[in-house]
Biotite code that builds the C-alpha atoms (Angstrom):
import biotite.structure as struc

atoms = struc.array([
    struc.Atom([98.587, 72.371, 102.476], chain_id="A", res_id=1, res_name="TYR", atom_name="CA", element="C"),
    struc.Atom([100.385, 75.166, 100.621], chain_id="A", res_id=2, res_name="ASP", atom_name="CA", element="C"),
    struc.Atom([97.911, 76.679, 98.132], chain_id="A", res_id=3, res_name="LEU", atom_name="CA", element="C"),
    struc.Atom([100.606, 78.418, 96.109], chain_id="A", res_id=4, res_name="GLN", atom_name="CA", element="C"),
    struc.Atom([102.835, 75.384, 95.536], chain_id="A", res_id=5, res_name="THR", atom_name="CA", element="C"),
    struc.Atom([100.207, 72.648, 95.840], chain_id="A", res_id=6, res_name="GLY", atom_name="CA", element="C"),
    struc.Atom([102.351, 70.708, 98.319], chain_id="A", res_id=7, res_name="ARG", atom_name="CA", element="C"),
    struc.Atom([101.192, 69.025, 101.502], chain_id="A", res_id=8, res_name="VAL", atom_name="CA", element="C"),
    struc.Atom([103.432, 69.267, 104.546], chain_id="A", res_id=9, res_name="ARG", atom_name="CA", element="C"),
    struc.Atom([102.578, 66.949, 107.411], chain_id="A", res_id=10, res_name="LYS", atom_name="CA", element="C"),
    struc.Atom([102.813, 68.449, 110.875], chain_id="A", res_id=11, res_name="ILE", atom_name="CA", element="C"),
    struc.Atom([103.286, 65.730, 113.447], chain_id="A", res_id=12, res_name="HIS", atom_name="CA", element="C"),
    struc.Atom([102.075, 67.816, 116.370], chain_id="A", res_id=13, res_name="GLU", atom_name="CA", element="C"),
    struc.Atom([101.039, 71.316, 117.321], chain_id="A", res_id=14, res_name="VAL", atom_name="CA", element="C"),
    struc.Atom([103.581, 72.620, 119.817], chain_id="A", res_id=15, res_name="GLN", atom_name="CA", element="C"),
    struc.Atom([101.915, 73.350, 123.133], chain_id="A", res_id=16, res_name="GLY", atom_name="CA", element="C"),
    struc.Atom([98.941, 71.020, 122.525], chain_id="A", res_id=17, res_name="ARG", atom_name="CA", element="C"),
    struc.Atom([98.554, 67.360, 123.381], chain_id="A", res_id=18, res_name="LYS", atom_name="CA", element="C"),
    struc.Atom([95.900, 66.433, 120.799], chain_id="A", res_id=19, res_name="GLU", atom_name="CA", element="C"),
    struc.Atom([96.984, 63.932, 118.161], chain_id="A", res_id=20, res_name="LYS", atom_name="CA", element="C"),
    struc.Atom([94.332, 64.882, 115.616], chain_id="A", res_id=21, res_name="SER", atom_name="CA", element="C"),
    struc.Atom([91.798, 67.602, 114.873], chain_id="A", res_id=22, res_name="PHE", atom_name="CA", element="C"),
    struc.Atom([88.488, 67.552, 113.008], chain_id="A", res_id=23, res_name="GLU", atom_name="CA", element="C"),
    struc.Atom([88.964, 70.425, 110.516], chain_id="A", res_id=24, res_name="HIS", atom_name="CA", element="C"),
    struc.Atom([91.544, 73.038, 109.495], chain_id="A", res_id=25, res_name="MET", atom_name="CA", element="C"),
    struc.Atom([91.003, 76.615, 108.330], chain_id="A", res_id=26, res_name="TYR", atom_name="CA", element="C"),
    struc.Atom([93.519, 79.245, 107.169], chain_id="A", res_id=27, res_name="ALA", atom_name="CA", element="C"),
    struc.Atom([93.369, 82.988, 107.810], chain_id="A", res_id=28, res_name="SER", atom_name="CA", element="C"),
    struc.Atom([93.121, 85.185, 104.687], chain_id="A", res_id=29, res_name="PRO", atom_name="CA", element="C"),
    struc.Atom([96.600, 86.640, 105.324], chain_id="A", res_id=30, res_name="ASP", atom_name="CA", element="C"),
    struc.Atom([98.039, 83.098, 105.743], chain_id="A", res_id=31, res_name="ASP", atom_name="CA", element="C"),
    struc.Atom([99.447, 83.975, 109.190], chain_id="A", res_id=32, res_name="LYS", atom_name="CA", element="C"),
    struc.Atom([97.305, 81.509, 111.125], chain_id="A", res_id=33, res_name="TYR", atom_name="CA", element="C"),
    struc.Atom([95.873, 78.038, 110.874], chain_id="A", res_id=34, res_name="LEU", atom_name="CA", element="C"),
    struc.Atom([92.845, 77.145, 112.967], chain_id="A", res_id=35, res_name="VAL", atom_name="CA", element="C"),
    struc.Atom([91.999, 73.612, 113.981], chain_id="A", res_id=36, res_name="PHE", atom_name="CA", element="C"),
    struc.Atom([88.695, 72.468, 115.433], chain_id="A", res_id=37, res_name="THR", atom_name="CA", element="C"),
    struc.Atom([88.699, 69.518, 117.774], chain_id="A", res_id=38, res_name="GLY", atom_name="CA", element="C"),
    struc.Atom([86.208, 67.553, 119.762], chain_id="A", res_id=39, res_name="LEU", atom_name="CA", element="C"),
    struc.Atom([84.242, 69.134, 122.608], chain_id="A", res_id=40, res_name="ASP", atom_name="CA", element="C"),
    struc.Atom([84.319, 72.658, 121.141], chain_id="A", res_id=41, res_name="GLY", atom_name="CA", element="C"),
    struc.Atom([88.080, 73.231, 121.106], chain_id="A", res_id=42, res_name="ASP", atom_name="CA", element="C"),
    struc.Atom([89.281, 75.815, 118.552], chain_id="A", res_id=43, res_name="VAL", atom_name="CA", element="C"),
    struc.Atom([93.069, 76.127, 118.388], chain_id="A", res_id=44, res_name="VAL", atom_name="CA", element="C"),
    struc.Atom([94.827, 79.068, 116.700], chain_id="A", res_id=45, res_name="LEU", atom_name="CA", element="C"),
    struc.Atom([98.298, 78.136, 115.395], chain_id="A", res_id=46, res_name="VAL", atom_name="CA", element="C"),
    struc.Atom([101.018, 80.327, 113.906], chain_id="A", res_id=47, res_name="SER", atom_name="CA", element="C"),
    struc.Atom([101.557, 79.204, 110.312], chain_id="A", res_id=48, res_name="ASN", atom_name="CA", element="C"),
    struc.Atom([105.208, 80.236, 110.586], chain_id="A", res_id=49, res_name="GLN", atom_name="CA", element="C"),
    struc.Atom([106.217, 78.522, 113.851], chain_id="A", res_id=50, res_name="THR", atom_name="CA", element="C"),
    struc.Atom([103.468, 75.847, 114.020], chain_id="A", res_id=51, res_name="LYS", atom_name="CA", element="C"),
    struc.Atom([103.041, 76.700, 117.733], chain_id="A", res_id=52, res_name="HIS", atom_name="CA", element="C"),
    struc.Atom([99.697, 77.234, 119.391], chain_id="A", res_id=53, res_name="SER", atom_name="CA", element="C"),
    struc.Atom([99.127, 80.973, 119.916], chain_id="A", res_id=54, res_name="VAL", atom_name="CA", element="C"),
    struc.Atom([95.527, 80.921, 121.125], chain_id="A", res_id=55, res_name="GLY", atom_name="CA", element="C"),
    struc.Atom([92.613, 78.756, 122.132], chain_id="A", res_id=56, res_name="HIS", atom_name="CA", element="C"),
    struc.Atom([88.842, 79.204, 122.265], chain_id="A", res_id=57, res_name="VAL", atom_name="CA", element="C"),
    struc.Atom([86.510, 76.787, 124.032], chain_id="A", res_id=58, res_name="LYS", atom_name="CA", element="C"),
    struc.Atom([83.026, 76.754, 122.524], chain_id="A", res_id=59, res_name="MET", atom_name="CA", element="C"),
    struc.Atom([79.959, 75.617, 124.447], chain_id="A", res_id=60, res_name="ASN", atom_name="CA", element="C"),
    struc.Atom([79.275, 72.277, 122.792], chain_id="A", res_id=61, res_name="GLY", atom_name="CA", element="C"),
    struc.Atom([80.819, 71.612, 119.396], chain_id="A", res_id=62, res_name="SER", atom_name="CA", element="C"),
    struc.Atom([82.777, 73.887, 117.049], chain_id="A", res_id=63, res_name="ALA", atom_name="CA", element="C"),
    struc.Atom([81.195, 73.518, 113.615], chain_id="A", res_id=64, res_name="ARG", atom_name="CA", element="C"),
    struc.Atom([82.670, 76.332, 111.498], chain_id="A", res_id=65, res_name="ALA", atom_name="CA", element="C"),
    struc.Atom([85.425, 78.938, 111.502], chain_id="A", res_id=66, res_name="VAL", atom_name="CA", element="C"),
    struc.Atom([85.831, 81.966, 109.271], chain_id="A", res_id=67, res_name="SER", atom_name="CA", element="C"),
    struc.Atom([87.756, 85.239, 109.309], chain_id="A", res_id=68, res_name="PHE", atom_name="CA", element="C"),
    struc.Atom([87.054, 88.843, 108.455], chain_id="A", res_id=69, res_name="LEU", atom_name="CA", element="C"),
    struc.Atom([88.660, 89.787, 105.126], chain_id="A", res_id=70, res_name="ASN", atom_name="CA", element="C"),
    struc.Atom([91.446, 91.722, 106.861], chain_id="A", res_id=71, res_name="ASP", atom_name="CA", element="C"),
    struc.Atom([92.237, 88.778, 109.183], chain_id="A", res_id=72, res_name="GLY", atom_name="CA", element="C"),
    struc.Atom([91.752, 90.783, 112.389], chain_id="A", res_id=73, res_name="THR", atom_name="CA", element="C"),
    struc.Atom([88.889, 88.667, 113.760], chain_id="A", res_id=74, res_name="ARG", atom_name="CA", element="C"),
    struc.Atom([88.139, 84.981, 113.770], chain_id="A", res_id=75, res_name="MET", atom_name="CA", element="C"),
    struc.Atom([84.477, 83.980, 113.699], chain_id="A", res_id=76, res_name="LEU", atom_name="CA", element="C"),
    struc.Atom([83.376, 80.656, 115.145], chain_id="A", res_id=77, res_name="THR", atom_name="CA", element="C"),
    struc.Atom([80.011, 78.917, 115.230], chain_id="A", res_id=78, res_name="ALA", atom_name="CA", element="C"),
    struc.Atom([78.939, 75.907, 117.234], chain_id="A", res_id=79, res_name="GLY", atom_name="CA", element="C"),
    struc.Atom([76.300, 73.235, 117.271], chain_id="A", res_id=80, res_name="GLY", atom_name="CA", element="C"),
    struc.Atom([74.245, 75.099, 119.865], chain_id="A", res_id=81, res_name="GLU", atom_name="CA", element="C"),
    struc.Atom([73.831, 78.078, 117.476], chain_id="A", res_id=82, res_name="VAL", atom_name="CA", element="C"),
    struc.Atom([76.481, 79.977, 119.382], chain_id="A", res_id=83, res_name="CYS", atom_name="CA", element="C"),
    struc.Atom([78.633, 82.430, 117.436], chain_id="A", res_id=84, res_name="ALA", atom_name="CA", element="C"),
    struc.Atom([81.725, 84.158, 118.654], chain_id="A", res_id=85, res_name="CYS", atom_name="CA", element="C"),
    struc.Atom([83.933, 86.929, 117.163], chain_id="A", res_id=86, res_name="ALA", atom_name="CA", element="C"),
    struc.Atom([87.452, 86.699, 118.545], chain_id="A", res_id=87, res_name="VAL", atom_name="CA", element="C"),
    struc.Atom([89.984, 89.517, 117.924], chain_id="A", res_id=88, res_name="PRO", atom_name="CA", element="C"),
    struc.Atom([93.376, 88.315, 116.711], chain_id="A", res_id=89, res_name="ILE", atom_name="CA", element="C"),
    struc.Atom([96.312, 90.426, 117.806], chain_id="A", res_id=90, res_name="SER", atom_name="CA", element="C"),
    struc.Atom([99.640, 90.318, 115.941], chain_id="A", res_id=91, res_name="PRO", atom_name="CA", element="C"),
])
């Protein structure tokens, strides 16, 4: 979903990943990355420009929430087992 134009663009797959669907999607504050949470604690970082997977975090248990620092340099994840993780994002 493009917030500026209000248009939805369907992405048929995330390059480099075999999942067909994800639970939730989050966008970084600088709009460089999209983050998808899947089943079994998978958190997939995707380049918003290329739509290719650029990183992956495996949570213990489920991945319930994702957020970013205001400057977009770290991704914060939280899981069902009250596990939190701060992951640095490099350009």
